[in-house]
All heavy atoms as an XYZ file, in Angstrom:
1059
protein
N      64.115     80.255    132.589
C      63.979     81.293    133.579
C      65.366     81.588    134.166
O      66.149     80.686    134.406
C      63.028     80.833    134.694
C      62.907     81.818    135.823
S      61.782     81.304    137.122
C      60.242     81.767    136.406
N      65.640     82.856    134.417
C      66.914     83.280    134.987
C      67.058     82.764    136.419
O      66.079     82.631    137.137
C      67.002     84.806    134.997
C      67.054     85.438    133.627
C      66.871     86.936    133.713
N      67.766     87.550    134.676
C      68.754     88.379    134.355
N      68.957     88.696    133.105
N      69.521     88.897    135.286
N      68.297     82.508    136.847
C      68.539     81.966    138.182
C      68.138     82.965    139.268
O      67.553     82.579    140.287
C      70.015     81.524    138.352
C      70.251     80.875    139.708
C      70.956     82.674    138.197
C      69.697     79.518    139.851
N      68.400     84.258    139.060
C      68.019     85.238    140.083
C      66.501     85.331    140.219
O      65.964     85.395    141.328
C      68.643     86.607    139.807
C      68.220     87.204    138.477
O      67.751     86.450    137.595
O      68.359     88.434    138.313
N      65.810     85.264    139.106
C      64.345     85.307    139.145
C      63.784     84.041    139.786
O      62.828     84.097    140.566
C      63.787     85.484    137.728
C      62.296     85.699    137.699
C      61.814     86.025    136.308
C      60.312     86.253    136.318
N      59.811     86.556    134.985
N      64.390     82.902    139.482
C      63.920     81.641    140.064
C      64.065     81.658    141.581
O      63.135     81.300    142.308
C      64.702     80.469    139.460
C      64.331     79.138    140.057
C      63.161     78.495    139.696
C      65.135     78.535    141.015
C      62.802     77.282    140.244
C      64.789     77.328    141.584
C      63.621     76.707    141.198
O      63.265     75.504    141.765
N      65.221     82.073    142.077
C      65.442     82.103    143.525
C      64.543     83.121    144.209
O      64.134     82.932    145.353
C      66.918     82.383    143.822
C      67.863     81.256    143.414
C      69.311     81.695    143.562
C      67.583     80.001    144.210
N      64.215     84.186    143.522
C      63.262     85.158    144.064
C      61.855     84.562    144.065
O      61.127     84.696    145.052
C      63.309     86.442    143.225
C      62.222     87.398    143.542
C      62.134     88.216    144.636
C      61.059     87.658    142.757
N      60.984     88.949    144.577
C      60.308     88.632    143.426
C      60.577     87.167    141.551
C      59.108     89.119    142.931
C      59.395     87.655    141.065
C      58.667     88.624    141.758
N      61.498     83.852    143.004
C      60.158     83.260    142.903
C      59.914     82.202    143.970
O      58.792     82.074    144.477
C      59.940     82.642    141.521
S      59.655     83.828    140.223
N      60.933     81.421    144.300
C      60.728     80.379    145.307
C      61.128     80.860    146.705
O      61.336     80.058    147.616
C      61.460     79.072    144.942
C      62.963     79.279    144.856
C      60.918     78.504    143.648
C      63.733     77.995    144.751
N      61.243     82.173    146.863
C      61.368     82.835    148.169
C      62.652     82.564    148.924
O      62.665     82.557    150.142
C      60.172     82.492    149.046
C      58.877     82.968    148.454
C      57.708     82.702    149.354
N      56.575     83.462    148.874
C      56.270     84.697    149.278
N      56.991     85.288    150.170
N      55.221     85.310    148.779
N      63.756     82.358    148.221
C      65.034     82.272    148.919
C      65.620     83.657    149.127
O      66.435     83.855    150.026
C      66.020     81.367    148.168
C      65.867     79.936    148.591
C      64.996     79.088    147.921
C      66.545     79.432    149.683
C      64.823     77.787    148.325
C      66.375     78.127    150.099
C      65.514     77.314    149.412
O      65.328     76.028    149.831
N      65.238     84.593    148.286
C      65.677     85.979    148.435
C      64.464     86.892    148.379
O      63.505     86.626    147.662
C      66.683     86.357    147.342
C      67.996     85.639    147.495
C      68.294     84.536    146.715
C      68.919     86.054    148.443
C      69.501     83.866    146.868
C      70.119     85.382    148.605
C      70.398     84.294    147.813
O      71.580     83.633    147.971
N      64.539     87.984    149.148
C      63.403     88.899    149.276
C      63.209     89.732    148.009
O      62.084     90.063    147.657
C      63.642     89.815    150.474
C      62.439     90.568    150.923
C      62.709     91.246    152.244
C      61.467     91.925    152.762
N      61.677     92.526    154.078
N      64.306     90.082    147.343
C      64.217     90.849    146.107
C      65.123     90.225    145.050
O      66.063     89.493    145.376
C      64.652     92.314    146.310
O      66.022     92.340    146.687
C      63.808     93.006    147.372
N      64.851     90.556    143.803
C      65.695     90.042    142.722
C      67.071     90.675    142.770
O      68.064     90.041    142.412
C      65.051     90.319    141.362
C      64.100     89.224    140.961
C      63.598     89.392    139.565
N      64.638     89.240    138.555
C      64.435     89.464    137.274
N      63.239     89.843    136.848
N      65.402     89.314    136.410
N      67.143     91.919    143.203
C      68.453     92.572    143.255
C      69.356     91.906    144.294
O      70.570     91.802    144.082
C      68.305     94.061    143.548
O      67.664     94.262    144.783
N      68.796     91.428    145.397
C      69.589     90.708    146.386
C      70.062     89.375    145.795
O      71.213     88.958    145.993
C      68.785     90.480    147.675
C      68.475     91.810    148.351
C      69.538     89.569    148.627
C      67.517     91.702    149.526
N      69.197     88.707    145.043
C      69.574     87.450    144.383
C      70.663     87.692    143.342
O      71.615     86.906    143.230
C      68.353     86.812    143.737
N      70.563     88.788    142.606
C      71.574     89.136    141.611
C      72.913     89.405    142.284
O      73.959     88.965    141.802
C      71.123     90.379    140.814
O      69.867     90.097    140.209
C      72.129     90.738    139.747
N      72.869     90.118    143.410
C      74.100     90.415    144.152
C      74.759     89.132    144.658
O      75.987     89.001    144.631
C      73.772     91.351    145.318
C      74.975     91.959    145.972
C      75.761     92.870    145.043
O      75.153     93.522    144.172
O      76.988     92.916    145.176
N      73.956     88.172    145.113
C      74.497     86.887    145.574
C      75.183     86.158    144.418
O      76.227     85.520    144.610
C      73.396     86.027    146.174
N      74.617     86.248    143.221
C      75.247     85.624    142.042
C      76.583     86.295    141.739
O      77.574     85.614    141.452
C      74.332     85.733    140.831
S      72.875     84.700    140.902
N      76.617     87.608    141.820
C      77.860     88.335    141.531
C      78.954     87.986    142.528
O      80.126     87.932    142.176
C      77.609     89.844    141.565
C      76.842     90.361    140.386
C      76.635     91.857    140.483
C      75.799     92.374    139.346
N      75.514     93.812    139.474
N      78.567     87.732    143.772
C      79.547     87.397    144.802
C      79.988     85.939    144.729
O      80.885     85.525    145.445
C      78.969     87.666    146.191
C      78.801     89.138    146.484
C      78.227     89.349    147.866
C      78.083     90.820    148.168
N      77.464     91.050    149.485
N      79.345     85.146    143.891
C      79.736     83.747    143.725
C      79.131     82.817    144.757
O      79.638     81.727    144.986
N      78.034     83.212    145.375
C      77.393     82.378    146.392
C      76.487     81.315    145.787
O      76.000     80.451    146.505
C      76.562     83.251    147.342
C      77.390     84.172    148.176
N      76.925     84.756    149.311
C      78.659     84.619    148.049
C      77.853     85.508    149.846
N      78.922     85.452    149.084
N      76.255     81.388    144.480
C      75.312     80.477    143.839
C      76.030     79.691    142.743
O      76.733     80.262    141.911
C      74.127     81.264    143.240
C      73.389     81.989    144.363
C      73.190     80.348    142.483
C      72.365     82.975    143.897
N      75.836     78.357    142.781
C      76.366     77.510    141.717
C      75.230     76.663    141.153
O      74.308     76.283    141.876
C      77.485     76.577    142.220
O      76.955     75.735    143.230
C      78.658     77.362    142.779
N      75.309     76.394    139.874
C      74.336     75.536    139.201
C      75.108     74.381    138.588
O      76.018     74.591    137.791
C      73.553     76.305    138.109
C      72.584     75.382    137.396
C      72.817     77.483    138.715
N      74.769     73.172    138.996
C      75.447     71.960    138.531
C      76.961     72.050    138.723
O      77.739     71.641    137.864
C      75.114     71.683    137.063
C      73.647     71.387    136.868
O      72.996     70.835    137.749
N      73.115     71.769    135.722
N      77.385     72.624    139.842
C      78.802     72.687    140.176
C      79.568     73.840    139.568
O      80.757     73.989    139.821
N      78.922     74.673    138.762
C      79.600     75.795    138.135
C      79.026     77.099    138.670
O      77.818     77.229    138.851
C      79.435     75.760    136.622
C      80.075     74.552    135.972
C      79.859     74.549    134.473
O      78.962     75.219    133.980
N      80.672     73.780    133.764
N      79.898     78.067    138.915
C      79.459     79.371    139.395
C      78.510     79.989    138.371
O      78.740     79.897    137.171
C      80.668     80.273    139.610
O      80.256     81.489    140.171
N      77.434     80.604    138.867
C      76.388     81.086    137.967
C      76.285     82.596    137.979
O      76.352     83.227    139.034
C      75.045     80.488    138.373
N      76.127     83.168    136.808
C      75.791     84.579    136.700
C      74.285     84.708    136.896
O      73.542     83.733    136.800
C      76.162     85.117    135.321
C      77.644     85.192    135.066
C      77.885     85.816    133.712
C      79.351     85.948    133.416
N      79.575     86.543    132.095
N      73.823     85.911    137.135
C      72.399     86.132    137.384
C      71.547     85.800    136.165
O      70.382     85.416    136.292
C      72.161     87.584    137.804
N      72.120     85.927    134.979
C      71.347     85.687    133.754
C      71.332     84.221    133.331
O      70.712     83.886    132.314
C      71.921     86.535    132.626
O      73.267     86.171    132.397
N      71.977     83.364    134.091
C      72.030     81.934    133.740
C      70.628     81.336    133.738
O      69.838     81.545    134.648
C      72.916     81.213    134.762
C      72.797     79.714    134.784
C      73.871     79.067    133.948
N      73.601     77.656    133.775
C      74.371     76.696    134.220
N      75.478     76.986    134.860
N      74.061     75.441    134.010
N      70.321     80.586    132.705
C      69.019     79.941    132.603
C      68.980     78.682    133.476
O      69.971     77.959    133.574
C      68.722     79.557    131.151
C      68.501     80.743    130.237
C      67.208     81.486    130.524
O      66.178     80.825    130.782
O      67.228     82.722    130.498
N      67.827     78.444    134.093
C      67.636     77.287    134.952
C      66.592     76.392    134.311
O      65.584     76.865    133.784
C      67.162     77.730    136.350
C      66.892     76.542    137.231
C      68.188     78.625    136.989
N      66.846     75.075    134.359
C      65.929     74.101    133.794
C      65.600     73.047    134.840
O      66.354     72.871    135.794
C      66.562     73.445    132.561
C      66.938     74.434    131.500
C      68.265     74.850    131.356
C      65.978     74.964    130.660
C      68.613     75.770    130.383
C      66.326     75.883    129.683
C      67.641     76.289    129.536
N      64.480     72.344    134.682
C      64.180     71.256    135.632
C      65.327     70.238    135.673
O      66.016     70.025    134.679
C      62.894     70.640    135.067
C      62.250     71.768    134.335
C      63.383     72.575    133.753
N      65.545     69.669    136.831
C      66.600     68.701    137.185
C      67.961     69.357    137.443
O      68.907     68.652    137.757
C      66.770     67.561    136.159
O      67.336     68.085    134.966
C      65.456     66.856    135.875
N      68.069     70.680    137.302
C      69.320     71.351    137.657
C      69.505     71.306    139.169
O      68.545     71.380    139.932
C      69.308     72.814    137.205
C      69.613     72.973    135.731
O      70.060     71.992    135.107
O      69.407     74.086    135.209
N      70.754     71.205    139.582
C      71.079     71.203    141.001
C      71.711     72.548    141.354
O      72.734     72.920    140.792
C      72.026     70.060    141.346
C      71.400     68.702    141.039
C      72.041     67.605    141.817
C      71.463     66.250    141.492
N      70.046     66.148    141.533
N      71.093     73.248    142.288
C      71.545     74.576    142.692
C      72.107     74.485    144.106
O      71.511     73.866    144.978
C      70.382     75.586    142.662
C      69.803     75.695    141.258
C      70.842     76.944    143.166
C      68.552     76.526    141.181
N      73.257     75.101    144.302
C      73.840     75.227    145.630
C      73.982     76.719    145.915
O      74.549     77.446    145.104
C      75.230     74.562    145.689
O      75.106     73.215    145.262
C      75.790     74.594    147.097
N      73.452     77.156    147.048
C      73.571     78.564    147.395
C      73.942     78.720    148.853
O      73.521     77.948    149.695
C      72.291     79.339    147.070
C      71.017     79.025    147.820
C      70.726     80.149    148.786
C      69.892     78.900    146.831
N      74.781     79.716    149.104
C      75.230     79.995    150.470
C      74.490     81.218    150.962
O      74.605     82.299    150.389
C      76.733     80.241    150.495
C      77.265     80.518    151.887
C      78.788     80.606    151.873
N      79.302     81.048    153.138
C      79.511     80.253    154.179
N      79.233     78.970    154.089
N      79.991     80.731    155.306
N      73.739     81.033    152.060
C      72.965     82.134    152.634
C      72.927     81.940    154.140
O      72.597     80.853    154.614
C      71.546     82.124    152.057
C      70.674     83.239    152.560
C      69.295     83.152    151.961
C      68.408     84.155    152.642
N      67.017     83.929    152.343
N      73.283     82.961    154.887
C      73.289     82.925    156.356
C      74.158     81.785    156.894
O      73.773     81.070    157.806
C      71.865     82.786    156.906
C      70.987     83.957    156.515
O      71.537     85.060    156.339
O      69.772     83.765    156.392
N      75.308     81.593    156.285
C      76.287     80.573    156.675
C      75.747     79.148    156.545
O      76.223     78.229    157.202
C      76.794     80.812    158.092
C      77.556     82.104    158.218
C      78.198     82.279    159.562
O      77.998     81.479    160.463
N      78.978     83.318    159.707
N      74.743     78.952    155.722
C      74.219     77.618    155.433
C      74.390     77.374    153.936
O      74.117     78.245    153.124
C      72.732     77.493    155.816
C      72.566     77.630    157.320
C      72.157     76.172    155.351
C      71.144     77.538    157.789
N      74.828     76.180    153.587
C      74.979     75.810    152.191
C      73.740     75.020    151.778
O      73.642     73.824    152.029
C      76.244     74.966    152.023
C      76.877     74.945    150.651
C      77.311     76.346    150.247
C      78.070     74.026    150.637
N      72.766     75.702    151.175
C      71.525     75.068    150.740
C      71.782     74.310    149.448
O      72.482     74.791    148.563
C      70.434     76.115    150.487
C      69.946     76.807    151.723
C      70.447     78.049    152.099
C      68.956     76.239    152.515
C      69.990     78.691    153.224
C      68.489     76.874    153.648
C      69.011     78.104    154.000
O      68.550     78.734    155.120
N      71.180     73.133    149.321
C      71.274     72.341    148.097
C      69.857     72.086    147.605
O      69.043     71.506    148.319
C      72.007     71.033    148.377
C      73.433     71.253    148.817
C      74.113     69.976    149.244
O      73.497     68.921    149.327
N      75.403     70.078    149.517
N      69.579     72.529    146.392
C      68.232     72.436    145.826
C      68.264     71.682    144.509
O      69.261     71.700    143.794
C      67.671     73.835    145.552
C      67.809     74.895    146.631
C      67.407     76.239    146.063
C      66.937     74.546    147.795
N      67.152     71.072    144.191
C      66.954     70.482    142.878
C      65.718     71.132    142.275
O      64.674     71.198    142.923
C      66.737     68.957    142.973
O      67.858     68.385    143.641
C      66.602     68.337    141.600
N      65.841     71.627    141.059
C      64.727     72.296    140.388
C      63.761     71.229    139.888
O      64.143     70.343    139.123
C      65.231     73.156    139.208
C      64.071     73.826    138.503
C      66.240     74.179    139.691
N      62.505     71.290    140.324
C      61.486     70.347    139.862
C      60.672     70.924    138.713
O      60.334     70.230    137.763
C      60.551     69.971    141.012
C      61.209     69.256    142.201
C      60.171     68.980    143.272
C      61.870     67.971    141.756
N      60.352     72.216    138.813
C      59.547     72.882    137.787
C      59.821     74.374    137.886
O      60.362     74.854    138.883
C      58.064     72.581    138.004
C      57.226     72.870    136.778
O      57.816     73.111    135.698
O      55.992     72.861    136.890
N      59.432     75.117    136.850
C      59.629     76.560    136.850
C      58.308     77.258    137.163
O      57.307     77.031    136.477
C      60.155     77.020    135.497
C      61.485     76.397    135.073
C      61.859     76.868    133.680
C      62.575     76.720    136.062
N      58.284     78.114    138.188
C      57.046     78.811    138.533
C      56.746     79.929    137.529
O      57.661     80.537    136.980
C      57.340     79.386    139.920
C      58.814     79.514    139.978
C      59.366     78.414    139.120
N      55.468     80.210    137.292
C      55.132     81.289    136.356
C      55.450     82.671    136.933
O      55.777     83.594    136.192
C      53.625     81.131    136.143
C      53.156     80.367    137.338
C      54.289     79.515    137.784
N      55.355     82.815    138.257
C      55.707     84.049    138.949
C      55.963     83.712    140.410
O      55.959     82.549    140.777
C      54.605     85.109    138.799
C      53.241     84.571    139.162
O      53.132     83.533    139.792
N      52.204     85.261    138.762
N      56.162     84.723    141.255
C      56.467     84.479    142.676
C      55.311     83.725    143.325
O      54.155     84.084    143.170
C      56.702     85.804    143.388
C      57.256     85.635    144.793
C      57.792     86.954    145.289
N      58.074     86.937    146.707
C      59.292     86.818    147.229
N      60.318     86.692    146.427
N      59.462     86.834    148.525
N      55.649     82.666    144.056
C      54.625     81.801    144.625
C      54.555     81.972    146.137
O      55.495     82.456    146.770
C      54.894     80.311    144.285
C      54.801     80.077    142.794
C      56.240     79.868    144.808
N      53.450     81.540    146.705
C      53.277     81.583    148.145
C      54.173     80.571    148.827
O      54.627     79.592    148.224
N      54.422     80.785    150.107
C      55.351     79.930    150.851
C      54.891     78.475    150.881
O      55.710     77.559    150.892
C      55.520     80.464    152.271
N      53.593     78.244    150.880
C      53.072     76.872    150.932
C      53.264     76.122    149.617
O      53.276     74.893    149.590
C      51.595     76.878    151.299
C      51.342     77.363    152.715
C      49.875     77.353    153.048
C      49.649     77.835    154.472
N      48.226     77.880    154.809
N      53.421     76.853    148.528
C      53.534     76.231    147.206
C      54.974     76.050    146.740
O      55.211     75.511    145.656
C      52.772     77.067    146.178
C      51.286     77.297    146.466
C      50.691     78.215    145.423
C      50.550     75.975    146.500
N      55.932     76.479    147.526
C      57.333     76.433    147.110
C      57.806     75.007    146.843
O      58.572     74.753    145.908
C      58.221     77.118    148.185
C      59.677     76.845    147.940
C      57.973     78.610    148.181
N      57.336     74.037    147.628
C      57.801     72.659    147.473
C      57.407     72.026    146.143
O      57.963     70.996    145.764
C      57.283     71.798    148.625
C      57.947     72.162    149.940
O      59.103     72.631    149.895
O      57.317     71.977    150.990
N      56.470     72.620    145.434
C      56.092     72.117    144.111
C      57.215     72.361    143.103
O      57.413     71.570    142.181
C      54.798     72.809    143.621
C      53.655     72.478    144.571
C      54.467     72.427    142.189
C      52.398     73.287    144.289
N      57.973     73.431    143.316
C      58.955     73.873    142.331
C      60.398     73.533    142.669
O      61.273     73.678    141.825
C      58.820     75.383    142.127
C      57.448     75.760    141.646
C      56.519     76.328    142.506
C      57.064     75.505    140.339
C      55.246     76.652    142.071
C      55.797     75.823    139.893
C      54.892     76.396    140.762
O      53.631     76.707    140.326
N      60.658     73.080    143.883
C      62.021     72.720    144.244
C      62.015     71.593    145.267
O      61.046     71.395    145.985
C      62.793     73.909    144.795
C      62.192     74.518    146.061
C      62.969     74.141    147.284
N      62.496     74.882    148.431
C      62.055     74.335    149.541
N      62.028     73.051    149.666
N      61.646     75.053    150.553
N      63.130     70.850    145.288
C      63.320     69.820    146.302
C      64.561     70.212    147.092
O      65.646     70.367    146.517
C      63.519     68.448    145.665
C      63.688     67.350    146.688
C      63.842     66.012    146.019
C      64.021     64.946    147.097
N      64.336     63.655    146.504
N      64.394     70.372    148.403
C      65.489     70.806    149.264
C      66.243     69.573    149.758
O      65.692     68.747    150.475
C      64.935     71.604    150.439
C      66.020     72.327    151.203
O      67.203     72.139    150.870
O      65.678     73.091    152.130
N      67.507     69.433    149.362
C      68.326     68.292    149.776
C      69.444     68.736    150.719
O      70.474     68.077    150.814
C      68.926     67.594    148.548
O      69.681     68.552    147.797
C      67.848     66.986    147.681
N      69.225     69.853    151.429
C      70.212     70.362    152.372
C      70.354     69.395    153.538
O      69.355     69.012    154.146
C      69.772     71.743    152.898
O      69.512     72.598    151.787
C      70.837     72.347    153.781
N      71.575     68.977    153.875
C      71.742     68.060    155.013
C      71.364     68.741    156.333
O      71.549     69.945    156.499
C      73.228     67.708    154.993
C      73.867     68.630    154.040
C      72.820     69.264    153.208
N      70.834     67.960    157.265
C      70.408     68.499    158.561
C      71.595     69.018    159.363
O      71.425     69.882    160.232
C      69.678     67.422    159.346
N      72.795     68.531    159.076
C      73.993     68.980    159.787
C      74.223     70.473    159.596
O      74.746     71.140    160.490
C      75.214     68.211    159.280
C      75.113     66.718    159.494
C      76.039     65.954    158.563
O      76.663     66.563    157.680
O      76.110     64.732    158.732
N      73.830     71.012    158.446
C      74.015     72.436    158.190
C      73.196     73.274    159.164
O      73.662     74.291    159.675
C      73.605     72.785    156.762
O      74.383     72.079    155.848
N      71.963     72.847    159.409
C      71.108     73.593    160.321
C      71.573     73.422    161.766
O      71.462     74.351    162.568
C      69.657     73.148    160.160
C      69.105     73.447    158.796
C      68.875     72.421    157.894
C      68.844     74.744    158.403
C      68.378     72.680    156.637
C      68.351     75.020    157.150
C      68.113     73.992    156.261
N      72.107     72.243    162.101
C      72.655     72.034    163.445
C      73.863     72.932    163.665
O      74.055     73.479    164.747
C      73.042     70.569    163.635
C      71.855     69.631    163.669
C      72.259     68.175    163.626
O      73.474     67.880    163.676
O      71.353     67.329    163.561
N      74.673     73.087    162.627
C      75.839     73.965    162.704
C      75.402     75.407    162.977
O      76.029     76.115    163.769
C      76.643     73.873    161.408
C      77.823     74.793    161.350
N      78.917     74.631    162.163
C      78.065     75.886    160.606
C      79.790     75.585    161.901
N      79.293     76.358    160.952
N      74.317     75.843    162.328
C      73.806     77.193    162.550
C      73.333     77.366    163.987
O      73.571     78.403    164.605
C      72.661     77.498    161.581
C      72.065     78.892    161.673
C      73.094     79.933    161.259
C      70.836     79.010    160.814
N      72.682     76.353    164.544
C      72.233     76.424    165.937
C      73.427     76.538    166.879
O      73.382     77.297    167.855
C      71.401     75.188    166.289
C      70.026     75.192    165.677
C      69.162     76.345    166.166
O      69.217     76.665    167.372
O      68.450     76.932    165.338
N      74.482     75.797    166.597
C      75.681     75.883    167.430
C      76.309     77.271    167.354
O      76.798     77.797    168.355
C      76.702     74.825    167.015
C      76.353     73.391    167.381
C      77.375     72.431    166.796
C      76.295     73.234    168.890
N      76.296     77.863    166.171
C      76.822     79.215    166.028
C      76.008     80.212    166.849
O      76.564     81.090    167.506
C      76.815     79.645    164.559
C      77.925     79.100    163.686
C      77.698     79.504    162.238
C      79.267     79.615    164.162
N      74.694     80.059    166.815
C      73.838     80.956    167.595
C      74.098     80.796    169.087
O      74.161     81.773    169.830
C      72.365     80.677    167.302
C      71.891     81.205    165.979
C      70.424     80.934    165.793
C      69.940     81.412    164.447
N      68.517     81.103    164.236
N      74.254     79.548    169.533
C      74.502     79.306    170.948
C      75.869     79.823    171.381
O      76.025     80.300    172.499
C      74.381     77.817    171.265
C      72.972     77.235    171.186
C      73.012     75.735    171.400
C      72.055     77.890    172.200
N      76.852     79.713    170.505
C      78.179     80.185    170.868
C      78.206     81.714    170.976
O      78.953     82.263    171.776
C      79.216     79.717    169.860
O      79.023     80.339    168.618
N      77.408     82.393    170.183
C      77.349     83.849    170.245
C      76.493     84.326    171.410
O      76.623     85.449    171.871
C      76.775     84.415    168.942
C      77.703     84.248    167.763
C      77.073     84.797    166.518
C      77.944     84.565    165.310
N      77.334     85.029    164.082
N      75.610     83.458    171.872
C      74.707     83.846    172.941
C      75.479     83.924    174.246
O      76.085     82.966    174.682
C      73.563     82.825    173.059
C      72.451     83.325    173.949
O      72.349     84.554    174.124
O      71.695     82.495    174.481
N      75.447     85.071    174.862
C      76.149     85.315    176.107
C      75.094     85.543    177.168
O      73.922     85.746    176.857
C      77.063     86.537    175.912
C      77.979     86.848    177.045
C      78.879     85.918    177.517
C      77.961     88.098    177.659
C      79.738     86.202    178.547
C      78.814     88.396    178.691
C      79.699     87.447    179.139
O      80.535     87.739    180.167
N      75.463     85.505    178.406
C      74.461     85.619    179.455
C      73.777     86.971    179.455
O      72.723     87.148    180.032
C      75.068     85.295    180.831
C      75.972     86.364    181.383
C      75.491     87.326    182.249
C      77.318     86.392    181.053
C      76.329     88.293    182.767
C      78.166     87.342    181.560
C      77.663     88.304    182.422
O      78.492     89.250    182.929
N      74.370     87.952    178.827
C      73.735     89.270    178.726
C      72.836     89.286    177.494
O      73.254     88.921    176.411
C      74.779     90.358    178.590
C      75.704     90.469    179.766
C      76.778     91.504    179.499
N      76.236     92.811    179.208
C      75.824     93.674    180.128
N      75.880     93.355    181.394
N      75.360     94.853    179.782
N      71.638     89.737    177.664
C      70.715     89.838    176.541
C      71.142     90.970    175.628
O      71.781     91.936    176.055
C      69.290     90.092    177.036
O      68.866     89.059    177.868
N      70.756     90.881    174.386
C      71.072     91.927    173.427
C      70.358     93.208    173.842
O      69.187     93.195    174.192
C      70.632     91.499    172.030
C      71.029     92.480    170.963
C      70.686     91.965    169.596
C      71.115     92.968    168.552
N      70.830     92.529    167.214
N      71.075     94.308    173.803
C      70.479     95.580    174.162
C      70.538     95.886    175.646
O      69.904     96.824    176.114
N      71.321     95.117    176.413
C      71.409     95.347    177.852
C      72.362     96.485    178.195
O      72.537     96.820    179.350
C      71.872     94.069    178.570
C      70.837     92.982    178.600
S      69.428     93.411    179.602
C      70.147     93.407    181.223
N      73.014     97.051    177.225
C      73.902     98.175    177.494
C      75.336     97.736    177.701
O      75.729     96.622    177.378
N      76.119     98.631    178.270
C      77.536     98.356    178.446
C      77.781     97.424    179.624
O      76.917     97.282    180.482
C      78.327     99.633    178.600
C      77.604    100.755    179.291
C      78.330    102.038    179.155
N      79.305    102.199    180.234
C      79.770    103.359    180.610
N      79.378    104.447    180.005
N      80.635    103.455    181.577
N      78.947     96.820    179.666
C      79.238     95.866    180.741
C      79.279     96.528    182.116
O      79.661     97.701    182.241
C      80.620     95.330    180.382
C      80.835     95.666    178.965
C      80.008     96.855    178.668
N      78.920     95.772    183.132
C      78.989     96.263    184.503
C      80.421     96.137    185.012
O      81.285     95.582    184.335
C      78.061     95.447    185.417
O      78.505     94.096    185.414
C      76.617     95.516    184.936
N      80.661     96.641    186.234
C      81.996     96.523    186.816
C      82.385     95.054    186.972
O      83.522     94.665    186.720
C      82.038     97.202    188.186
C      82.153     98.696    188.134
C      82.320     99.230    189.548
C      82.487    100.718    189.549
N      82.654    101.248    190.911
N      81.434     94.238    187.373
C      81.712     92.810    187.548
C      82.100     92.182    186.207
O      83.047     91.390    186.125
C      80.507     92.091    188.136
C      80.772     90.612    188.394
C      79.553     89.946    188.961
C      79.747     88.499    189.291
N      80.551     87.714    188.419
N      81.383     92.533    185.147
C      81.724     92.015    183.820
C      83.140     92.438    183.433
O      83.913     91.645    182.904
C      80.733     92.526    182.766
C      79.337     91.993    182.965
O      79.202     90.907    183.547
O      78.383     92.665    182.527
N      83.467     93.684    183.680
C      84.787     94.205    183.337
C      85.875     93.447    184.090
O      86.903     93.076    183.526
C      84.834     95.695    183.686
C      86.113     96.384    183.328
C      86.187     96.589    181.845
N      87.421     96.027    181.379
C      87.710     95.746    180.122
N      86.832     95.944    179.185
N      88.853     95.259    179.790
N      85.662     93.201    185.384
C      86.644     92.463    186.187
C      86.792     91.031    185.678
O      87.902     90.488    185.636
C      86.235     92.470    187.656
C      86.386     93.828    188.295
C      85.969     93.798    189.744
N      85.918     95.142    190.273
C      84.893     95.658    190.936
N      83.815     94.925    191.176
N      84.935     96.886    191.382
N      85.680     90.406    185.329
C      85.749     89.040    184.792
C      86.564     88.997    183.503
O      87.366     88.080    183.282
C      84.343     88.487    184.540
C      83.598     88.181    185.829
O      84.264     88.060    186.884
O      82.355     88.054    185.765
N      86.360     89.983    182.657
C      87.110     90.038    181.396
C      88.593     90.232    181.680
O      89.447     89.575    181.083
C      86.563     91.165    180.487
C      85.154     90.811    180.004
C      87.489     91.415    179.304
C      84.430     91.948    179.311
N      88.914     91.150    182.604
C      90.321     91.383    182.964
C      90.958     90.126    183.544
O      92.091     89.788    183.220
C      90.434     92.536    183.961
C      90.175     93.883    183.297
O      90.296     93.962    182.055
O      89.838     94.850    184.022
N      90.232     89.427    184.433
C      90.755     88.192    185.014
C      91.008     87.145    183.935
O      92.021     86.439    183.959
C      89.796     87.626    186.069
C      89.765     88.482    187.325
O      90.706     89.276    187.531
O      88.787     88.351    188.096
N      90.113     87.056    182.986
C      90.260     86.096    181.900
C      91.485     86.422    181.061
O      92.288     85.544    180.720
C      89.011     86.082    181.022
C      89.100     85.170    179.839
C      89.034     83.792    179.988
C      89.284     85.672    178.553
C      89.136     82.946    178.907
C      89.384     84.835    177.463
C      89.309     83.475    177.652
O      89.414     82.637    176.569
N      91.669     87.697    180.732
C      92.819     88.093    179.920
C      94.124     87.915    180.692
O      95.144     87.517    180.118
C      92.659     89.544    179.458
C      91.523     89.784    178.464
C      91.391     91.267    178.159
C      91.723     88.995    177.190
N      94.135     88.194    181.994
C      95.330     87.964    182.805
C      95.672     86.483    182.865
O      96.837     86.104    182.832
C      95.130     88.509    184.228
C      95.158     90.030    184.254
O      95.695     90.618    183.293
O      94.652     90.623    185.231
N      94.650     85.648    182.929
C      94.865     84.201    182.974
C      95.543     83.725    181.700
O      96.468     82.919    181.734
C      93.530     83.487    183.180
C      93.647     81.987    183.224
C      94.224     81.355    184.310
C      93.205     81.208    182.157
C      94.352     79.973    184.352
C      93.319     79.840    182.187
C      93.892     79.213    183.294
N      95.123     84.241    180.547
C      95.749     83.864    179.278
C      97.193     84.332    179.212
O      98.063     83.636    178.719
C      94.972     84.449    178.097
C      93.713     83.715    177.775
C      93.038     84.255    176.516
O      93.430     85.331    176.034
O      92.138     83.581    176.030
N      97.480     85.534    179.712
C      98.855     86.052    179.705
C      99.758     85.194    180.579
O     100.918     84.966    180.242
C      98.872     87.511    180.186
C      98.218     88.440    179.178
O      98.130     88.054    177.988
O      97.804     89.549    179.572
N      99.265     84.733    181.726
C     100.056     83.890    182.623
C     100.457     82.590    181.937
O     101.566     82.095    182.131
C      99.293     83.582    183.915
C      99.098     84.834    184.762
O      99.855     85.809    184.539
O      98.195     84.831    185.643
N      99.559     82.020    181.133
C      99.849     80.771    180.447
C     100.930     80.952    179.384
O     101.763     80.085    179.180
C      98.596     80.209    179.807
C      97.639     79.593    180.799
C      96.429     78.986    180.090
O      96.256     79.214    178.886
O      95.681     78.281    180.763
N     100.931     82.088    178.692
C     101.903     82.306    177.617
C     103.300     82.551    178.184
O     104.292     82.265    177.531
C     101.481     83.480    176.722
O     101.320     84.657    177.531
C     100.192     83.176    176.003
N     103.386     83.086    179.410
C     104.692     83.352    180.024
C     105.364     82.036    180.388
O     106.568     81.868    180.225
C     104.530     84.274    181.259
C     104.097     85.664    180.785
C     105.817     84.356    182.055
C     103.706     86.589    181.908
N     104.622     81.078    180.898
C     105.186     79.809    181.345
C     105.577     78.940    180.219
O     106.029     78.808    179.342
C     104.153     79.044    182.177
C     103.819     79.756    183.442
C     102.689     79.042    184.176
O     102.323     77.927    183.785
O     102.172     79.612    185.126
């Protein structure tokens, strides 16, 4: 089975074309080697794929006959992704999270003054 079809079947990508594009960009490796979309996958192969800033590590257990339901995915792959990767993603989300909710509009006068004060503070440090 092709690597793009396999990743689509086990629900790592929503469409095969997205999986193919990830292969072209070099986000997917099989047994340590960069994989083209047409690369054949066999049981016991180790797949590494980068998606949403997480480096997923999978082991192929079996090949599905077609796209499977989310509950059946574990039959066909073993996920060996370290928990540190997911913790790193949580830290990234928290670092991007600002006290203003998304969609709150443009900054207020107070926000603008805080930003100016912060930038002035950095300039003062570089002068000294």
